[in-house]
N, C-alpha and C positions, 0 to 999 in steps of 0.2 A: 139482658141475657142471661137470668138465670130463666128459660122455658122448663114449666113443671113436665111439659109431654115429650120435651128430649130428654131431659133427664131422667124420666119412668125411662122413656124407651133404651137410652143409654144403660141403667142401672138392669134393665132384662136382661140385656145380654150375658151379664153374670148368672143370674139366674138359667141361662141357657146353657152355657160351656163347663161350671161348675159338674154336671153330669158328669163329664169325661173325669172331670179330678177326683171325682167320689168311686163313681161305681169303675173306673179304666185304672185310673193310679193311685188309688187307694185302699178300695178295698175288694170287689170280684175278682179283676183280673192279678192282682200279685198272688190271690191264694191259687186262681186256675192256672196261673203259670206252672206254677210250682206242682200242684195235686192231679194237673191233669195234662199240660206240656209238655212236663220233666224236667222243669227247669228247678234252679237252686235258688236262695237268697242272694247268692254270689252272683249268679248269671243273670238275675233280674237287677242287681246292681250296676253291673257293664251295660244291661241294656241303657238302664236309664244315663250313664254315662255318655254313651253314645247318641244319643236323642238331645242330650245339654250340647255337646259339640256341633249338631248340625243346626239346630237352635242359632247358636253363638255365632256359625259363621254367616248366617241368613240376614239376619234381624239389622244391624248396623245398617248396611246396603238399602233393604228393603224401607226402613223408616227415613234415611235418605232422599230416595227416590221418590216416596209418598210425601215427605215435605214439598218436592222442588214441582209435584206436579197435583197437589194439593188433594188427592184421591188417598187416604187411610182408609175410608169406608172402601174402597174396592179391594184394597190387600186382604183387608178386614175378612171380608167375603170371599174371597179364593181362600185362605185358612181355616176358614172354618168349614167351609166345605171339605176341604182339603182330612180335615179331621174328622168330621160328620162320616164321610163314607170310609177312612179307615177302620172308626167304632164299628161300620154295620159288616164289614168285611170279617172282622173279628170271630162272627158268629164260625165262621169255618174253619176257624183252630178247632181240632182233633187231640187224640192222643198222640203224645211224644213231639208233636208239630211244635216242639221251641221255639228254633229258627223261624218258623213261621210267625211264632206269636212276637217276637224280638223285632221283626221286621214293619209288623202294622205297630206294634206299641210304640214303633220309633216314627214311623209316619203320623201316627194319630198324636204323639206330643208334640211333633212339628208344626201340626196345625193349631193346635192348643198354645204353643211357646210364641210361635210368630205371631198369632193370631192376638193377644194380648199386648203384644207390641203395640198396635195399632189404636186395638182398644183403651191403652192407657193413656196413649194419645191425644184421644178424642174428648177425656176430661176435661182438657182446656176450651172446650168446644161448646160444651155442655153448661156448665158454670163459672162464676166467679171464682178469682183467688180466694176470698173470704167463706166463699160454701164448700170450698173441696175438701177439707176433712168429713165433711158431715156427706156430702154425695159420693166419696169416695168408700165412705164406710158402709152407708147403706148399698152399695154394690156388692161388698162382700158380705153385709148379712142376705141380702138377697139370694147371693152366690149358695151360702150355706143353707138356703130355708129349700129355695130350686132343686141343687145337689141334694138335699137330703128327704126330700119328695121323692124323687126318680129312687133312693137308695132304697127309700121303705120298699117302695111296690117291688123291685126286685128282688129284696129280700123275702117280701113274700110270695115270689115268682119261685125263690131258691127252696126257701122253710117248706111248701106247700107244693111241689114240685106233682106227687102221688094223688094232692086230691084236685087239681084240675087238669089230670091227665095228661103229662108231659111224662116221658121213658125216664128219664134221671133228673138229677141237679147237674149234669153237662147241659142237657139240652135248655135246662133253665137259666143257665149260665149265659148259654149263645142266646137267648131271647133277649138277656139282661142288655149284652153288648149291643145290638139292637135298636132297643128303645133309647139307648144313650145319643145314637146318631140321629134319627129322628128327631128327640126331642132338642140337640142342641140348633138342629137346622130352624124347625119350626120358630121356637122362641127368640131365636135370633133376629128374626123378620122386622120387629118393631124399629130394632137400631138401624135397620138397612133403609126403612120405609118413613124415617118422621127424624132422625139426628143431623141437620146441616152444618157441615166443619166447613172452613173457608174455603173456597176456590180458588186457586191462582191463574187459571184460563193459560197454563203453557202449553205451548205444541210443540209438537216435536215427535221423533221414533220412538222404538222403543231403546233399541240401541243409546240415541241421543239420552233419554233421561240416565240409562246405566251408566252412562260417562260423569252425568252429571251426578248422580247421587254418589257414584265414587270419588268425584272432586270432592263433594263436600263430607262425605265418610273424613276424607285424609284431612280437609278443615278442623273438623272434628275436633281430631286428635290433635291436632296443633294449637286450635283454640281452647279446648278446656283446659290449659294450665292459667288461664286468666280467669277460671275461678277455683281460687285453692280449698275454700269452704264445700264447694261442690262434691272436688274430689276428693276431698277428706271423707263426706259421707258417702262416697260411691265404695269406697276401699273398707269401711264399717259395712256396710249393704252386701257387698260380696260375700263377705263371712258370714253374717247370721242370718243372709236368705238361703246361701249353701245350708247351713244346719235345718232351718226349716223345711228347706225342699228336701231334704233326706229323710226327717222325720217322717213327711207327707209319704214316699214315694214305699221306703222302709218298716213301716209299721206293721202292715198286713202282713210281711212275707217275711216280719221277724218274728209275731206271735206265731204263725204258723211252724218256723221252725222250731220255737219252745217249746211247740205241744200244745197248745191253745186253739179247740176248734174253731172251724170256719163261723159255723154258726156264731161263736159270741165273738169273732174277732167283726163281722159286718156288723152287726147288732149294737158292738161298741162304737163303729165308728160313724154310724148313724147316728149314735145319740151326738156325739162332735157336733156333728151339723145342727141340732137341735138347738145344741149349748151354743154354737156358735150364730147364730142369728141373734139372739138378743143381746149376746157377747159384745158384736160388731157395733150393735146402735150403739150400745154404752161407751162402751171403748171410743167412739167418733166423739160424743159428747166429751168425756171427759177429758178427752186430746185438746177440746177446746176451751175448758176451763183451769185445766193443770199445767199445760202444754204439751205440745207432741212429743218432742224427747223424754221428758218424765216417762210419760207411758206406754215410748219405746223401749226404756232402759227396763221396767217391768216388766212386759211380757217376754224379753228375752231372757231374763232371770229365771223367770217361771219356766221357760222352756230349759234353761241348764238343769234345775230341777227337776223336770221331767225325764231327761235323759239318765239321771244319775238314778231315778228311782226305776227306770226301765232296765237298768242292768241286775237288780233285784227284781223285778217282777217274777211270779212262781205261777200266777193263776188268774183266772179269769175276770174274776172281780179286779184284781190290780189292771189288767187291763181298760176295764171301764172305766177304774176311777181315774187313769191317767189319759183316756181319751177324751172325759171332761175336762181336766185340766188342761189340756191342747185349745179343745172349744173355747176354751175364755179367752184365750190370747191369740191363736191363730189370725183371724179375719182383722184384726183390730191391728196388731202389729206390721201388718201388709198392706193396708187400706194406709195406717199411718204411714207409714215409710213412701208410698207413691205418692201421695201428700204433701209430704216433704219434699221430696224430687220436685214435683210440679210445680213450687214454689221458687224453686231454685237453678232455674232452666233460664235459658234467655227465651224471649217472645218471639213465635215465627217458627220456632226449631224442633218444637213439641215430639214430634215423631223420633226426626235424626237424633234428639239425646236421649228418646227412651228407648228407641233402639241402639243406642249405643250402650245405655245402663243395660238392656238385653244381652246385648253380644258381651259385655265385660260379665256380670252376673253368670248369665250361660255356659261363658267358658269356662267360669271359675267353679260354676255350680258340679260338674263331675267331679269334682273334689269332692264333695260329701258320698257320695255313692261308690266312688274308687277308691277312697279311703277303706268305706265300710266292709267292700269286697275286696281287698289287699289285706285287712285284718283278720276277716274270716278265712282267708286258707291260708296265711302264716298261721294262726294261732289256733283254728279249726273252731271257733268261737263265739256264734253271733253275741253275746253278752259284751265280750270284748271290741268286739264292731263297733257296737250301738255305745258305748262308752266313748271308743275317739270322738263321736259325732261331738262330743262335750267341747271337743278344741274350738271349732268356730263360733261357737254362742261364746266363750270367752274372747276370742278375741274381736269377735265384734263388738263386745261391751266397752273394751278399753280402746278400743280407737273411736265408737261414736263419743265419745268425752271430750274430745279433741275438734269436733265439729261444733260450730255456733252459728246456729241458725240463720238469726238475725241479719250476722252479715252475710251469711251466702245471697237471700232474698235482697240484699241489698248488691251486692258485687250482679245479680241477676236484671236488675232493674238500670242498671249504671250501661248495661250494654243495649238497651235499646235504642 
């Protein structure tokens, strides 16, 4: 089952779409959104909220349909193209175009978020349960490397705009958005060509598949109570995923608001990528030896420390140090969570359950950016808004204590 070519092709998709995560979600666009498009960190947080809601509404139904038709790759291809095209279109965002920027970011994040539902679900098609920690971690590691390589190129464009004959930094940023779309599409091709999923050969009209998908989604809601450990893990995941996601999407806009120069912000986030590459690989090996749950605990505690230190941050040096800390745990925590979940779901319903997880986590993931935006509006303090994010990590850590992973895996096996 563990075909190296398929695994490598699957991993390359993380390399491909992480360009969107770094340049659009984390580094260049949040700064561009405020400095050029005329937005604020509060309006950026509300844009993230809108995107999370749309992805939440789409993912579970699409996941159920993909499982029924055996076409996870087809849906992944469609949403990858949507995200790539939206990225290229961001080059048309000019001064004061906050609403256009918000719409395109939402469309791009729908392509990214919904696509990841099917990408995650394909993990079970390319590797055995015993190797999922390492393969999942390898995917995140390659994502850090790929996203970091393109971000380094884009940082060179933005810093050296005059030397290469561009009119200003705005033009350099716009070119960087185009590179994201091209990078995403080109490096997705290996997965579409090489990864083989289990085809169910079920025929029928689109409407029939939608009805079947809706029925299976309803069944998922009813069936989920059979897996109490899975439910407890999902509850914990909703909270800490929300915290992690908020750190990713709000870091650059937060830094801009408290006065850190954009060049330092992008450079620090670039460092995060290259720290994250070896850290994710090491995290996967440690999860194998020490246990997934212990490593996940450790990463969440470090995130909590990052939020508290971020409240007191005053200089670019502080941002660099916190960026390194994030790089140590970001990929590992996400990869370990993905692997844990894949072992606790019943065989044959990967996309459906990953869709359900995406629906619920995305549905609740608007909470972090929303809380950030509301606290900022009420207190007029970005620092207080960031500190409020600590709640999501504290809640996630406490809820994770009640999860029995071994029992959860057994519940999944008994359902086959």
